[in-house]
Backbone and ligand atoms as CSV (ligand in chain L), in Angstrom:
chain,resi,resn,atom,element,x,y,z
A,1,MET,N,N,0.754,-1.189,0.007
A,1,MET,CA,C,-0.190,-0.108,-0.112
A,1,MET,C,C,1.011,1.288,-0.022
A,2,LEU,N,N,0.276,2.098,-0.568
A,2,LEU,CA,C,1.068,3.468,-0.577
A,2,LEU,C,C,0.572,4.529,0.366
A,3,SER,N,N,1.287,5.504,1.142
A,3,SER,CA,C,0.749,6.339,1.917
A,3,SER,C,C,0.097,7.294,0.967
A,4,PRO,N,N,-0.814,8.111,1.603
A,4,PRO,CA,C,-1.474,9.279,1.013
A,4,PRO,C,C,-0.194,10.189,0.097
A,5,LYS,N,N,0.577,10.489,1.105
A,5,LYS,CA,C,1.678,11.394,0.627
A,5,LYS,C,C,2.533,10.912,-0.531
A,6,MET,N,N,2.875,9.483,-0.379
A,6,MET,CA,C,3.516,9.042,-1.380
A,6,MET,C,C,2.538,8.711,-2.900
A,7,GLN,N,N,1.664,8.406,-2.499
A,7,GLN,CA,C,0.591,8.471,-3.557
A,7,GLN,C,C,0.538,9.572,-4.398
A,8,ASP,N,N,0.333,10.870,-3.703
A,8,ASP,CA,C,0.387,12.145,-4.286
A,8,ASP,C,C,1.559,12.668,-5.070
A,9,ALA,N,N,2.655,12.286,-4.386
A,9,ALA,CA,C,3.961,12.585,-5.039
A,9,ALA,C,C,4.143,11.586,-6.353
A,10,LEU,N,N,3.902,10.488,-6.426
A,10,LEU,CA,C,4.056,9.564,-7.602
A,10,LEU,C,C,3.019,10.246,-8.532
A,11,ASN,N,N,1.881,10.646,-8.048
A,11,ASN,CA,C,0.970,10.964,-9.268
A,11,ASN,C,C,1.541,12.510,-9.827
A,12,GLU,N,N,2.270,13.224,-9.052
A,12,GLU,CA,C,2.805,14.457,-9.222
A,12,GLU,C,C,3.922,14.315,-10.406
A,13,GLN,N,N,4.742,13.177,-10.094
A,13,GLN,CA,C,5.732,12.843,-11.080
A,13,GLN,C,C,5.439,12.202,-12.129
A,14,MET,N,N,4.257,11.553,-11.981
A,14,MET,CA,C,3.599,10.976,-13.548
A,14,MET,C,C,3.394,12.167,-14.446
A,15,LYS,N,N,2.615,13.178,-13.890
A,15,LYS,CA,C,2.305,14.243,-14.562
A,15,LYS,C,C,3.705,15.113,-15.198
A,16,ASN,N,N,4.806,15.210,-14.300
A,16,ASN,CA,C,5.702,15.750,-14.787
A,16,ASN,C,C,6.367,14.961,-15.934
A,17,GLU,N,N,6.395,13.575,-15.967
A,17,GLU,CA,C,6.859,12.877,-17.123
A,17,GLU,C,C,6.030,13.143,-18.543
A,18,PHE,N,N,4.693,13.046,-18.158
A,18,PHE,CA,C,3.680,13.272,-19.216
A,18,PHE,C,C,3.969,14.724,-19.706
A,19,PHE,N,N,4.271,15.741,-18.840
A,19,PHE,CA,C,4.605,16.987,-19.490
A,19,PHE,C,C,5.731,17.093,-20.145
A,20,SER,N,N,6.847,16.381,-19.764
A,20,SER,CA,C,8.154,16.254,-20.544
A,20,SER,C,C,7.848,15.776,-22.058
A,21,ALA,N,N,6.880,14.743,-22.239
A,21,ALA,CA,C,6.609,14.495,-23.445
A,21,ALA,C,C,5.818,15.569,-24.341
A,22,TYR,N,N,4.881,16.283,-23.736
A,22,TYR,CA,C,4.308,17.413,-24.249
A,22,TYR,C,C,5.286,18.636,-24.593
A,23,LEU,N,N,6.462,18.839,-23.680
A,23,LEU,CA,C,7.517,19.854,-23.885
A,23,LEU,C,C,8.290,19.266,-25.231
A,24,TYR,N,N,8.674,18.076,-25.152
A,24,TYR,CA,C,9.452,17.653,-26.264
A,24,TYR,C,C,8.782,17.681,-27.608
A,25,MET,N,N,7.537,17.368,-27.513
A,25,MET,CA,C,6.615,17.487,-28.866
A,25,MET,C,C,6.561,19.000,-29.203
A,26,ALA,N,N,6.436,19.956,-28.470
A,26,ALA,CA,C,6.356,21.384,-28.530
A,26,ALA,C,C,7.742,21.671,-29.289
A,27,MET,N,N,8.789,21.053,-28.566
A,27,MET,CA,C,10.223,21.463,-29.425
A,27,MET,C,C,10.463,20.937,-30.811
A,28,ALA,N,N,9.693,19.534,-30.956
A,28,ALA,CA,C,9.781,18.980,-32.303
A,28,ALA,C,C,9.017,19.769,-33.314
A,29,GLY,N,N,7.936,20.421,-32.938
A,29,GLY,CA,C,7.045,21.384,-33.553
A,29,GLY,C,C,8.225,22.429,-34.196
A,30,TYR,N,N,8.658,23.136,-33.206
A,30,TYR,CA,C,9.501,24.286,-33.527
A,30,TYR,C,C,10.855,23.987,-34.422
A,31,PHE,N,N,11.405,22.644,-34.314
A,31,PHE,CA,C,12.243,22.278,-35.287
A,31,PHE,C,C,11.829,22.080,-36.440
A,32,GLN,N,N,10.605,21.461,-36.514
A,32,GLN,CA,C,9.930,21.223,-37.846
A,32,GLN,C,C,9.719,22.530,-38.570
A,33,SER,N,N,9.435,23.503,-37.805
A,33,SER,CA,C,9.337,24.949,-38.415
A,33,SER,C,C,10.486,25.528,-38.812
A,34,GLU,N,N,11.594,25.092,-38.399
A,34,GLU,CA,C,12.905,25.619,-38.724
A,34,GLU,C,C,13.440,24.719,-39.847
A,35,ASP,N,N,12.953,23.731,-40.276
A,35,ASP,CA,C,13.421,22.874,-41.305
A,35,ASP,C,C,14.553,21.992,-40.996
A,36,LEU,N,N,14.327,21.644,-39.616
A,36,LEU,CA,C,15.315,20.796,-39.016
A,36,LEU,C,C,14.753,19.489,-38.729
A,37,PRO,N,N,14.439,18.546,-39.624
A,37,PRO,CA,C,13.601,17.249,-39.486
A,37,PRO,C,C,14.599,16.422,-38.549
A,38,GLY,N,N,15.670,16.377,-38.619
A,38,GLY,CA,C,16.581,15.555,-37.672
A,38,GLY,C,C,16.371,15.821,-36.180
A,39,LEU,N,N,16.538,16.984,-35.910
A,39,LEU,CA,C,16.190,17.437,-34.390
A,39,LEU,C,C,14.845,17.100,-34.242
A,40,ALA,N,N,13.820,17.459,-34.976
A,40,ALA,CA,C,12.521,17.299,-34.637
A,40,ALA,C,C,12.339,15.810,-34.403
A,41,SER,N,N,12.772,14.797,-35.263
A,41,SER,CA,C,12.681,13.592,-35.001
A,41,SER,C,C,13.451,12.976,-33.898
A,42,TRP,N,N,14.515,13.456,-33.365
A,42,TRP,CA,C,15.028,13.167,-31.954
A,42,TRP,C,C,14.109,13.608,-30.961
A,43,MET,N,N,13.641,14.712,-31.041
A,43,MET,CA,C,12.706,15.228,-29.969
A,43,MET,C,C,11.411,14.450,-29.795
A,44,ARG,N,N,10.913,13.966,-30.947
A,44,ARG,CA,C,9.758,13.119,-31.112
A,44,ARG,C,C,10.051,11.697,-30.347
A,45,VAL,N,N,11.413,11.177,-30.692
A,45,VAL,CA,C,11.826,10.044,-29.992
A,45,VAL,C,C,11.810,10.300,-28.590
A,46,GLN,N,N,12.457,11.371,-28.031
A,46,GLN,CA,C,12.407,11.699,-26.781
A,46,GLN,C,C,10.986,11.902,-26.014
A,47,ALA,N,N,10.075,12.446,-26.851
A,47,ALA,CA,C,8.722,12.438,-26.266
A,47,ALA,C,C,8.032,10.971,-26.051
A,48,LEU,N,N,8.344,10.118,-27.017
A,48,LEU,CA,C,7.680,8.741,-26.798
A,48,LEU,C,C,8.750,8.088,-25.477
A,49,GLU,N,N,9.892,8.601,-25.435
A,49,GLU,CA,C,10.541,7.921,-24.039
A,49,GLU,C,C,9.853,8.496,-22.851
A,50,GLU,N,N,9.435,9.595,-22.869
A,50,GLU,CA,C,8.829,10.536,-21.562
A,50,GLU,C,C,7.314,9.880,-21.445
A,51,MET,N,N,6.680,9.226,-22.724
A,51,MET,CA,C,5.444,8.759,-22.394
A,51,MET,C,C,5.631,7.375,-21.618
A,52,THR,N,N,6.752,6.636,-22.032
A,52,THR,CA,C,7.060,5.277,-21.240
A,52,THR,C,C,7.302,5.465,-19.840
A,53,HIS,N,N,7.924,6.644,-19.564
A,53,HIS,CA,C,8.240,6.987,-18.035
A,53,HIS,C,C,7.053,7.453,-17.489
A,54,GLY,N,N,6.156,8.149,-17.998
A,54,GLY,CA,C,4.939,8.371,-17.306
A,54,GLY,C,C,4.070,7.084,-17.135
A,55,GLU,N,N,4.138,6.344,-18.242
A,55,GLU,CA,C,3.526,4.890,-17.869
A,55,GLU,C,C,3.960,4.151,-17.062
A,56,MET,N,N,5.285,4.150,-16.562
A,56,MET,CA,C,5.942,3.312,-15.499
A,56,MET,C,C,5.463,4.017,-14.283
A,57,PHE,N,N,5.235,5.152,-13.959
A,57,PHE,CA,C,4.509,5.726,-12.843
A,57,PHE,C,C,3.196,5.006,-12.717
A,58,PHE,N,N,2.550,5.145,-13.641
A,58,PHE,CA,C,1.183,4.699,-13.800
A,58,PHE,C,C,1.046,3.260,-13.292
A,59,ASN,N,N,1.872,2.436,-13.974
A,59,ASN,CA,C,1.890,1.028,-13.526
A,59,ASN,C,C,2.274,0.753,-12.178
A,60,PHE,N,N,3.249,1.637,-11.621
A,60,PHE,CA,C,3.858,1.209,-10.237
A,60,PHE,C,C,2.709,1.525,-9.417
A,61,ILE,N,N,1.967,2.827,-9.427
A,61,ILE,CA,C,1.019,3.199,-8.616
A,61,ILE,C,C,-0.098,2.030,-8.475
A,62,CYS,N,N,-0.494,1.538,-9.709
A,62,CYS,CA,C,-1.666,0.501,-9.488
A,62,CYS,C,C,-0.980,-0.778,-9.070
A,63,ASP,N,N,0.051,-1.024,-9.239
A,63,ASP,CA,C,0.717,-2.521,-8.827
A,63,ASP,C,C,0.944,-2.316,-7.245
A,64,ALA,N,N,1.101,-1.266,-6.770
A,64,ALA,CA,C,1.507,-0.749,-5.463
A,64,ALA,C,C,0.163,-0.721,-4.687
A,65,GLY,N,N,-1.132,-0.721,-5.373
A,65,GLY,CA,C,-2.461,-0.632,-4.608
A,65,GLY,C,C,-2.810,0.589,-4.583
A,66,GLY,N,N,-2.289,1.706,-5.146
A,66,GLY,CA,C,-2.650,3.123,-5.001
A,66,GLY,C,C,-3.700,3.346,-6.085
A,67,ARG,N,N,-4.110,4.806,-6.117
A,67,ARG,CA,C,-4.850,5.186,-7.062
A,67,ARG,C,C,-4.337,6.387,-8.029
A,68,THR,N,N,-4.481,6.091,-9.484
A,68,THR,CA,C,-3.795,6.963,-10.377
A,68,THR,C,C,-4.570,8.311,-10.202
A,69,HIS,N,N,-4.132,9.378,-10.405
A,69,HIS,CA,C,-4.808,10.871,-10.419
A,69,HIS,C,C,-4.131,11.383,-11.642
A,70,LEU,N,N,-4.727,11.846,-12.824
A,70,LEU,CA,C,-4.140,12.624,-13.636
A,70,LEU,C,C,-4.223,13.863,-13.671
A,71,LEU,N,N,-3.253,14.671,-13.446
A,71,LEU,CA,C,-3.399,16.031,-13.089
A,71,LEU,C,C,-3.397,17.053,-14.650
A,72,PRO,N,N,-3.794,18.331,-14.429
A,72,PRO,CA,C,-3.596,19.139,-15.476
A,72,PRO,C,C,-2.134,19.236,-15.894
A,73,VAL,N,N,-1.953,19.428,-17.223
A,73,VAL,CA,C,-0.596,19.488,-17.774
A,73,VAL,C,C,-0.442,20.915,-18.184
A,74,ASP,N,N,0.706,21.762,-17.769
A,74,ASP,CA,C,0.592,23.093,-18.498
A,74,ASP,C,C,0.837,23.080,-19.881
A,75,GLU,N,N,0.730,24.355,-20.551
A,75,GLU,CA,C,1.276,24.655,-21.889
A,75,GLU,C,C,2.832,24.710,-21.849
A,76,PRO,N,N,3.336,23.948,-22.650
A,76,PRO,CA,C,4.861,23.847,-22.780
A,76,PRO,C,C,5.429,25.090,-23.572
A,77,GLN,N,N,6.548,25.864,-23.470
A,77,GLN,CA,C,7.056,26.582,-24.418
A,77,GLN,C,C,7.237,26.061,-25.811
A,78,ASN,N,N,6.554,26.965,-26.656
A,78,ASN,CA,C,6.596,26.463,-28.165
A,78,ASN,C,C,7.632,26.963,-29.038
A,79,ASP,N,N,8.022,28.038,-28.615
A,79,ASP,CA,C,9.038,29.011,-29.258
A,79,ASP,C,C,10.331,29.162,-28.821
A,80,TYR,N,N,11.518,28.935,-29.464
A,80,TYR,CA,C,12.747,29.248,-29.137
A,80,TYR,C,C,13.485,30.148,-29.872
A,81,ALA,N,N,14.545,30.664,-29.317
A,81,ALA,CA,C,15.595,31.653,-30.008
A,81,ALA,C,C,16.355,31.000,-31.053
A,82,SER,N,N,16.794,29.620,-30.857
A,82,SER,CA,C,17.511,28.840,-31.698
A,82,SER,C,C,17.556,27.281,-31.143
A,83,PRO,N,N,18.110,26.281,-32.025
A,83,PRO,CA,C,18.346,25.164,-31.497
A,83,PRO,C,C,19.001,24.823,-30.227
A,84,LEU,N,N,20.064,25.813,-29.978
A,84,LEU,CA,C,20.908,25.424,-28.828
A,84,LEU,C,C,19.874,26.066,-27.757
A,85,ASP,N,N,19.140,27.048,-27.647
A,85,ASP,CA,C,18.178,27.630,-26.828
A,85,ASP,C,C,17.271,26.412,-26.342
A,86,ALA,N,N,16.801,25.847,-27.424
A,86,ALA,CA,C,15.764,24.734,-27.124
A,86,ALA,C,C,16.390,23.492,-26.223
A,87,PHE,N,N,17.756,23.135,-26.498
A,87,PHE,CA,C,18.247,22.290,-25.835
A,87,PHE,C,C,18.650,22.425,-24.558
A,88,GLU,N,N,19.210,23.840,-24.330
A,88,GLU,CA,C,19.527,24.205,-22.912
A,88,GLU,C,C,18.133,24.283,-22.188
A,89,TYR,N,N,17.165,24.617,-22.619
A,89,TYR,CA,C,15.839,24.479,-21.920
A,89,TYR,C,C,15.435,23.246,-21.588
A,90,GLY,N,N,15.842,22.368,-22.592
A,90,GLY,CA,C,15.399,20.780,-22.307
A,90,GLY,C,C,16.334,20.371,-21.119
A,91,LEU,N,N,17.661,20.753,-21.101
A,91,LEU,CA,C,18.490,20.302,-20.070
A,91,LEU,C,C,18.226,20.841,-18.780
A,92,LYS,N,N,17.639,22.208,-18.772
A,92,LYS,CA,C,17.151,22.730,-17.353
A,92,LYS,C,C,16.173,21.905,-16.929
A,93,HIS,N,N,15.207,21.448,-17.647
A,93,HIS,CA,C,14.282,20.596,-17.352
A,93,HIS,C,C,14.347,19.291,-17.023
A,94,GLU,N,N,15.272,18.777,-17.619
A,94,GLU,CA,C,15.829,17.689,-16.981
A,94,GLU,C,C,16.250,17.753,-15.607
A,95,GLN,N,N,17.170,18.622,-15.383
A,95,GLN,CA,C,17.563,19.083,-14.090
A,95,GLN,C,C,16.742,19.040,-13.114
A,96,PHE,N,N,15.585,19.735,-13.474
A,96,PHE,CA,C,14.367,19.761,-12.504
A,96,PHE,C,C,13.845,18.368,-12.298
A,97,VAL,N,N,13.683,17.442,-13.232
A,97,VAL,CA,C,13.180,16.199,-13.223
A,97,VAL,C,C,14.061,15.285,-12.154
A,98,THR,N,N,15.355,15.552,-12.318
A,98,THR,CA,C,16.278,15.057,-11.481
A,98,THR,C,C,15.999,15.189,-10.135
A,99,GLU,N,N,15.889,16.523,-9.869
A,99,GLU,CA,C,15.584,17.075,-8.340
A,99,GLU,C,C,14.461,16.478,-7.994
A,100,ARG,N,N,13.460,16.349,-8.812
A,100,ARG,CA,C,12.089,15.844,-8.208
A,100,ARG,C,C,12.317,14.140,-8.055
A,101,ILE,N,N,13.114,13.527,-8.879
A,101,ILE,CA,C,13.356,12.229,-8.375
A,101,ILE,C,C,13.967,11.768,-7.147
A,102,GLY,N,N,14.807,12.776,-7.062
A,102,GLY,CA,C,15.665,12.671,-5.661
A,102,GLY,C,C,14.853,13.071,-4.536
A,103,LYS,N,N,13.889,13.966,-4.598
A,103,LYS,CA,C,12.981,14.225,-3.438
A,103,LYS,C,C,12.145,13.019,-3.406
A,104,LEU,N,N,11.700,12.204,-4.154
A,104,LEU,CA,C,10.763,11.066,-4.190
A,104,LEU,C,C,11.475,10.193,-3.313
A,105,LEU,N,N,12.802,9.905,-3.856
A,105,LEU,CA,C,13.510,8.763,-3.342
A,105,LEU,C,C,13.786,9.012,-1.738
A,106,ASP,N,N,13.938,10.539,-1.380
A,106,ASP,CA,C,14.145,10.899,-0.054
A,106,ASP,C,C,12.781,10.421,0.578
A,107,LEU,N,N,11.746,10.656,-0.024
A,107,LEU,CA,C,10.327,10.453,0.601
A,107,LEU,C,C,10.153,8.810,0.809
A,108,ALA,N,N,10.534,8.216,0.032
A,108,ALA,CA,C,10.317,6.696,-0.023
A,108,ALA,C,C,11.436,6.035,0.973
A,109,ARG,N,N,12.530,6.758,1.182
A,109,ARG,CA,C,13.410,6.282,2.334
A,109,ARG,C,C,12.856,6.783,3.757
A,110,THR,N,N,12.267,8.036,3.823
A,110,THR,CA,C,11.837,8.524,5.179
A,110,THR,C,C,10.642,7.297,5.480
A,111,GLU,N,N,9.851,7.068,4.427
A,111,GLU,CA,C,8.686,6.189,4.711
A,111,GLU,C,C,9.044,4.556,4.920
A,112,ASN,N,N,10.307,4.189,4.448
A,112,ASN,CA,C,11.029,2.847,4.427
A,112,ASN,C,C,9.983,2.195,3.415
A,113,SER,N,N,9.610,2.645,2.419
A,113,SER,CA,C,9.013,2.063,1.256
A,113,SER,C,C,10.145,1.475,0.352
A,114,HIS,N,N,10.595,0.185,0.604
A,114,HIS,CA,C,11.471,-0.525,-0.370
A,114,HIS,C,C,11.228,-0.630,-1.655
A,115,ALA,N,N,9.789,-1.084,-2.064
A,115,ALA,CA,C,9.470,-1.139,-3.367
A,115,ALA,C,C,9.547,0.281,-4.196
A,116,ALA,N,N,9.038,1.416,-3.635
A,116,ALA,CA,C,9.385,2.485,-4.213
A,116,ALA,C,C,10.877,2.854,-4.549
A,117,GLN,N,N,11.584,2.446,-3.465
A,117,GLN,CA,C,12.911,2.891,-3.715
A,117,GLN,C,C,13.465,2.159,-4.941
A,118,VAL,N,N,13.274,0.881,-4.850
A,118,VAL,CA,C,13.633,0.141,-6.102
A,118,VAL,C,C,13.242,0.587,-7.304
A,119,PHE,N,N,11.843,0.882,-7.501
A,119,PHE,CA,C,11.281,1.592,-8.554
A,119,PHE,C,C,12.060,2.692,-8.859
A,120,LEU,N,N,12.314,3.697,-8.083
A,120,LEU,CA,C,12.771,5.092,-8.326
A,120,LEU,C,C,14.241,5.019,-8.818
A,121,GLN,N,N,14.956,4.067,-8.316
A,121,GLN,CA,C,16.505,3.882,-8.653
A,121,GLN,C,C,16.817,3.729,-10.014
A,122,TRP,N,N,15.618,3.033,-10.873
A,122,TRP,CA,C,15.864,3.176,-12.252
A,122,TRP,C,C,15.756,4.698,-12.864
A,123,PHE,N,N,15.111,5.316,-12.305
A,123,PHE,CA,C,14.928,6.750,-12.818
A,123,PHE,C,C,16.059,7.719,-12.308
A,124,VAL,N,N,16.924,7.104,-11.027
A,124,VAL,CA,C,18.057,7.859,-10.939
A,124,VAL,C,C,19.094,7.709,-11.991
A,125,THR,N,N,19.221,6.451,-12.472
A,125,THR,CA,C,20.441,6.173,-13.515
A,125,THR,C,C,19.716,6.910,-14.711
A,126,GLU,N,N,18.511,6.612,-15.043
A,126,GLU,CA,C,17.944,7.129,-16.248
A,126,GLU,C,C,18.220,8.738,-16.594
A,127,GLN,N,N,18.221,9.545,-15.341
A,127,GLN,CA,C,18.391,10.813,-15.265
A,127,GLN,C,C,19.948,11.247,-15.559
A,128,VAL,N,N,20.831,10.488,-15.100
A,128,VAL,CA,C,22.240,10.414,-15.281
A,128,VAL,C,C,22.183,10.729,-16.756
A,129,GLU,N,N,21.752,9.577,-17.658
A,129,GLU,CA,C,21.874,9.440,-19.107
A,129,GLU,C,C,20.934,10.680,-19.729
A,130,GLU,N,N,20.002,11.255,-19.117
A,130,GLU,CA,C,19.006,12.102,-20.005
A,130,GLU,C,C,19.945,13.382,-19.833
A,131,GLU,N,N,20.634,13.837,-18.774
A,131,GLU,CA,C,21.147,15.041,-18.682
A,131,GLU,C,C,22.346,15.049,-19.438
A,132,ALA,N,N,23.100,13.611,-19.538
A,132,ALA,CA,C,24.421,13.636,-20.489
A,132,ALA,C,C,24.096,13.794,-21.979
A,133,SER,N,N,22.673,13.232,-22.318
A,133,SER,CA,C,22.627,13.162,-23.674
A,133,SER,C,C,22.235,14.557,-24.127
A,134,PHE,N,N,21.503,15.600,-23.407
A,134,PHE,CA,C,21.425,16.868,-23.709
A,134,PHE,C,C,22.382,17.832,-23.732
A,135,SER,N,N,23.356,17.450,-22.690
A,135,SER,CA,C,24.670,18.258,-22.527
A,135,SER,C,C,25.664,17.980,-23.563
A,136,LEU,N,N,25.628,16.670,-24.186
A,136,LEU,CA,C,26.344,16.470,-25.388
A,136,LEU,C,C,25.901,17.183,-26.621
A,137,ILE,N,N,24.653,17.227,-26.860
A,137,ILE,CA,C,24.198,17.687,-27.973
A,137,ILE,C,C,24.339,19.394,-27.650
A,138,ILE,N,N,24.111,20.181,-26.660
A,138,ILE,CA,C,24.369,21.418,-26.181
A,138,ILE,C,C,26.032,21.721,-26.795
A,139,ARG,N,N,26.791,20.758,-26.160
A,139,ARG,CA,C,28.354,20.998,-26.726
A,139,ARG,C,C,28.331,21.163,-28.248
A,140,LYS,N,N,27.824,20.043,-28.810
A,140,LYS,CA,C,27.717,19.939,-30.292
A,140,LYS,C,C,27.348,21.344,-31.094
A,141,LEU,N,N,26.141,21.639,-30.507
A,141,LEU,CA,C,25.453,23.076,-31.134
A,141,LEU,C,C,26.347,24.324,-30.975
A,142,SER,N,N,26.959,24.319,-29.619
A,142,SER,CA,C,27.662,25.357,-29.219
A,142,SER,C,C,28.871,25.575,-30.249
A,143,ARG,N,N,29.525,24.363,-30.716
A,143,ARG,CA,C,30.696,24.452,-31.544
A,143,ARG,C,C,30.146,24.725,-33.039
A,144,VAL,N,N,28.869,24.445,-33.131
A,144,VAL,CA,C,28.565,24.829,-34.755
A,144,VAL,C,C,27.985,26.096,-34.769
A,145,LYS,N,N,27.696,26.832,-33.650
A,145,LYS,CA,C,27.173,28.188,-33.696
A,145,LYS,C,C,26.346,28.437,-34.827
A,146,ASP,N,N,26.737,29.547,-35.852
A,146,ASP,CA,C,26.096,30.205,-36.888
A,146,ASP,C,C,26.557,29.067,-38.229
A,147,ASP,N,N,27.220,28.237,-38.175
A,147,ASP,CA,C,27.795,27.561,-39.365
A,147,ASP,C,C,26.434,26.586,-39.942
A,148,GLY,N,N,25.948,26.953,-40.894
A,148,GLY,CA,C,24.840,26.344,-41.221
A,148,GLY,C,C,25.039,24.890,-41.760
A,149,ARG,N,N,26.080,24.905,-42.453
A,149,ARG,CA,C,26.778,23.287,-43.032
A,149,ARG,C,C,26.951,22.282,-41.619
A,150,GLY,N,N,27.516,23.070,-40.680
A,150,GLY,CA,C,27.535,22.240,-39.301
A,150,GLY,C,C,25.962,21.812,-38.787
A,151,LEU,N,N,25.203,22.826,-38.845
A,151,LEU,CA,C,23.860,22.625,-38.302
A,151,LEU,C,C,23.139,21.410,-39.021
A,152,LEU,N,N,23.315,21.458,-40.194
A,152,LEU,CA,C,22.772,20.373,-41.011
A,152,LEU,C,C,23.223,19.047,-40.807
A,153,MET,N,N,24.664,19.053,-40.438
A,153,MET,CA,C,25.380,17.673,-40.128
A,153,MET,C,C,24.787,17.107,-38.729
A,154,VAL,N,N,24.742,17.993,-37.972
A,154,VAL,CA,C,24.100,17.622,-36.665
A,154,VAL,C,C,22.568,17.121,-36.876
A,155,ASP,N,N,21.910,17.976,-37.412
A,155,ASP,CA,C,20.705,17.588,-37.794
A,155,ASP,C,C,20.359,16.123,-38.507
A,156,GLN,N,N,21.251,15.745,-39.442
A,156,GLN,CA,C,21.476,14.382,-40.040
A,156,GLN,C,C,21.840,13.442,-38.876
A,157,GLU,N,N,22.712,13.839,-38.054
A,157,GLU,CA,C,23.274,12.878,-37.119
A,157,GLU,C,C,22.018,12.451,-36.008
A,158,LEU,N,N,21.244,13.386,-35.623
A,158,LEU,CA,C,20.428,13.189,-34.478
A,158,LEU,C,C,19.206,12.541,-35.145
A,159,GLY,N,N,19.042,12.730,-36.561
A,159,GLY,CA,C,17.772,12.014,-37.204
A,159,GLY,C,C,17.977,10.489,-37.060
A,160,GLN,N,N,19.216,10.112,-36.896
A,160,GLN,CA,C,19.457,8.597,-36.666
A,160,GLN,C,C,18.814,7.948,-35.616
A,161,ARG,N,N,18.383,8.802,-34.586
A,161,ARG,CA,C,17.907,8.148,-33.244
A,161,ARG,C,C,16.762,7.210,-33.462
A,162,VAL,N,N,16.507,6.218,-33.081
A,162,VAL,CA,C,15.377,5.397,-33.088
A,162,VAL,C,C,14.755,5.237,-31.543
A,163,PHE,N,N,13.407,4.929,-31.367
A,163,PHE,CA,C,12.924,4.919,-30.235
A,163,PHE,C,C,12.928,3.351,-29.813
A,164,THR,N,N,13.380,3.054,-28.596
A,164,THR,CA,C,13.565,1.675,-28.200
A,164,THR,C,C,13.157,1.778,-26.647
A,165,PRO,N,N,11.923,1.037,-26.449
A,165,PRO,CA,C,11.255,1.134,-25.074
A,165,PRO,C,C,12.244,0.771,-24.188
A,166,PRO,N,N,12.293,1.371,-22.924
A,166,PRO,CA,C,13.131,0.990,-21.980
A,166,PRO,C,C,12.709,-0.471,-21.480
A,167,ALA,N,N,13.885,-1.041,-20.957
A,167,ALA,CA,C,13.693,-2.331,-20.630
A,167,ALA,C,C,12.703,-2.490,-19.531
A,168,ALA,N,N,12.705,-1.413,-18.558
A,168,ALA,CA,C,12.089,-1.565,-17.388
A,168,ALA,C,C,10.360,-1.203,-17.793
A,169,ALA,N,N,10.094,-0.669,-18.742
A,169,ALA,CA,C,8.712,-0.168,-19.164
A,169,ALA,C,C,7.837,-0.878,-18.891
A,170,GLY,N,N,7.996,-2.419,-19.379
A,170,GLY,CA,C,6.994,-3.288,-19.147
A,170,GLY,C,C,6.813,-3.942,-18.019
A,171,ALA,N,N,7.621,-3.520,-17.110
A,171,ALA,CA,C,7.678,-4.094,-15.823
A,171,ALA,C,C,6.230,-3.830,-14.999
L,1,LIG,FE1,FE,11.546,11.259,-17.937
L,1,LIG,FE2,FE,13.490,13.062,-19.374
L,1,LIG,O1,O,12.767,12.376,-17.874
């Protein structure tokens, strides 16, 4: 069973994950409008990943005997000054998510909820990867600056990304 406090916190994080999907779809729309289909495709894959993260919270709440509560999702930022600006915004968002996961894990420890601790551990590792992938792209885009040819190369490279459901998603 989940405590009411833990259930609320898990529902809140489920919303954050679904919001992430919404935010990255907004960024995909921005990249599409800038004729950068590779960056748009990368963001669409990222949005799909975030949907699976939201589903993992949904599944865990149900499996742990809790009650899901879908909360309102804010309008994401739709416009960005540049591709670099969008990825920097994305990194800040991932840092926010990392902080939220950390707080959730603290709560699970305080409540001695072993199941929640094990569940959340996957997200601790995932957040390290999330921040690393945004940071790497930021470094590439920073190097490219206003070089149009360089940007097209990054666009082509990022367009290769394919969606692979996380191994733990079906658990
Ligand atoms: Fe699911 Fe990018 O955090």
